[in-house]
Structure formats: C-alpha cells, structure tokens
N, C-alpha and C positions, 0 to 999 in steps of 0.2 A: 443229901441222901435220897435216891430215887424211891418213889412210892412202891409198895408191894403189889398194889393193884393198878391195872392200866385199863382204861376204857378204849376199846378198838372201834373206830368208826370208819366204815366204808361208805362212800357215796358214789353215785354215777356222775358223769361229767357235767350233767345239767344241774347238779346239786341235790337230786332226789335221793332219798334214803335207800341203802342197799343192805348193809349189815351193821349191827351195833351190839357189842357184848363186852362184859368185863372179863379180864384175864389176869392171872397171877404172874408177876414178873419172876422168871426163874433165874436168869442170869443175863449178862451182856458180855459179849466177847468180840473178837475181830470180825466175826460173821454178821453180827447184829444183836438185836434184843430178842431173847427167847421168852415166849409167853405160854403159859399152860392154861387150858380151858377144860375143867373137869366135866364129866357127865352130870347132867342136871342143871347146868348153867343156863339161867334165863337170858334170852337174847331177843333181838328184833331182826327179822328177815323180810326184806321188801316191805317195811312198814308194819308188819304183823308180829305179834308176840310169838315166841318160839322157845323151845327148850332143847338144848344140845343133848342128843341121845347117845352120842359116842364122844369120848374125850379126844382132845387133839392138842398138839403143840404148834404154835405159830411162830415162825421166824420173820421178824421185820428187819431186813438187812439195812445196813448203813448206805444211803445214797444209791439205791438200786430201784429199778422200775418193776419190782415184783415183791410178793410175799409168798411164803411157802407154808402150807399146812401139812403136818406129818400125822398120819392116822394109824391107829391100831386096827387089827381085825375086829369086827367083820366088815369094816369099810373096804370096798373093792379098790379104792384109790389109796395106795401107800403114801404117795406124795401128790399134793394138789397145789399148783402154783397159780395165783392170780396175777395177771399183768396189771400193774397199778402205776400211778405216778409215785415218785419217791415219797417216803413217809414224811409227814409234817407233824412234829411233836409240838403241841400247844404248851405242854409242861411235861414234867416227868410222869404224869398220870393219864394223859390223853394223846392218842396217836390218830391222825386223820390220813385217809388214803382215798384216792379216786380210782375206782375199779374201771379198767379200760376193756372189759369184756373178754379178751383173750385169756385162755387158761391152758396150762401145760400140765399133764397128768401122767403119773407112772402107775400102771395097774399092778396090784399086788400079786395075783396068781401067775401072770405071764411076763411081767417086767416090761410090757409094751408101753411105749411113750406116745402120747397123743396130743395134738394141738386141737383145742376145742373152741367153739363159738366164733369162728371166723366170719360167719354170716351176721351175727349180732354186732361184731366189731365194725363190719362194713356198713350196716344199717345205722348204728349210732354215730359212726364217723360222719355220715351225711346229715343225719338229723341234728346232732349236737355241734357239728362244725369243728371236729378235732383239727387243730392246727397241724400242718405238715411235720413239724419237729416232734410233736407228740406221737403221731403215727409212726414216724421213723424210729423213735425210742421204743415204742411198744413192740413193733415188729422185730427189732433187734434183740430186745429182751427175750421174746418168745423163742427166737432161734437159738440164743445162747442157752436158755433153759432146756430146750429140746435136746441139745447135745449133752449138757451136764447131767440131766436125768438119765440119759442113755449110757453114758460112760462111767457114771458113778463118782463124778467130781463132788467133793464136799461142798456143801453140807448134806448132799443127797446120798452119800455112800452109807454112813452110819453115825455121824456126829450127833444126829437127832435122837438116837435110841436112848441115851441116858436121860434126856429130858422127858421123853415120852413115858418112860418108866415111872417118873414122878407123878404123872397125872392119871395113869391107868389104874 
C-alpha cells in the first residue's frame, strides 16, 4: 500500500539542492501520481527554508521528462511544467527528479503559453555537461508540452481541477 505522504526532491544536474517538500498522495491513474501541497507546507527552495503561500497539485507522470504544477488564483501561472528527468521513486514515499531548467507555463489571464529559461538551460548544459540524449529529451518534452498546454490536451484541459479542489 503506497504511503499517504510523499517527499518530493528536485535537484539540479550537478546534484545541488533545488526544491524539497512533502506532499499528500491524492491518487494514481494512467496520467501519473497526483500529489497535493496545501498552503503552509514547509519546504526548501535552493537550500533555504520556505513556506508554500499558495496550494498546488503536482502531477508526476509515468516515464515522462516533466512534472506539472497546477495552481489556483492568485498565481498568474495556471499550469507550470518543469522539464525534468523521468521520476525515480526510491520507495512509495520519495520521488527524485533532476530539474533541467526549461519550463513551460500557461498564464491564467490570457492562456498564453511560454517557454522559459532557455538561457539557463544553455548555461547549465555547458557548465554541467548535459549529454546530447538528455538535451534532446528535454527539448522534445518542452515542445510537446508547449503544444499540449496550447491545445488543451489532458491533463491540461481540466483533469486536474478535481484534485486542486481538494487542496485549496
């Protein structure tokens, strides 16, 4: 039986800390594992203690090169996708991800889809020595997400709303 609580650990490619927080397992389906993070959750961001001011739902897909964070208002990003290596589950209660810098975001007010942090991706590719296959997977994932967030492919159309309602 999977644990109700999951520790979510994002690192950068060089192993440095990026994000680390507990989340409540909401469900698992064909899209992946849905995790809820309520307001007030204590977390670590870039090695510093933090507290989540706005709740969110995180989808950790099965065998994909991304995660998706679904946000309520007043966050300006309705959906925020981090390009990552595929999730590596240590056990049922810890998931490890390597953040590969690129982000794909859909803005709440306008529906505009943006690809962010291409400069950071290029800088870290050189500094950390991203292998060519990692670069290709990351860029392909960003392009797929750019299209999916724009055309409303699930889980980006509305599948997340029932899970977000549980943590808001």
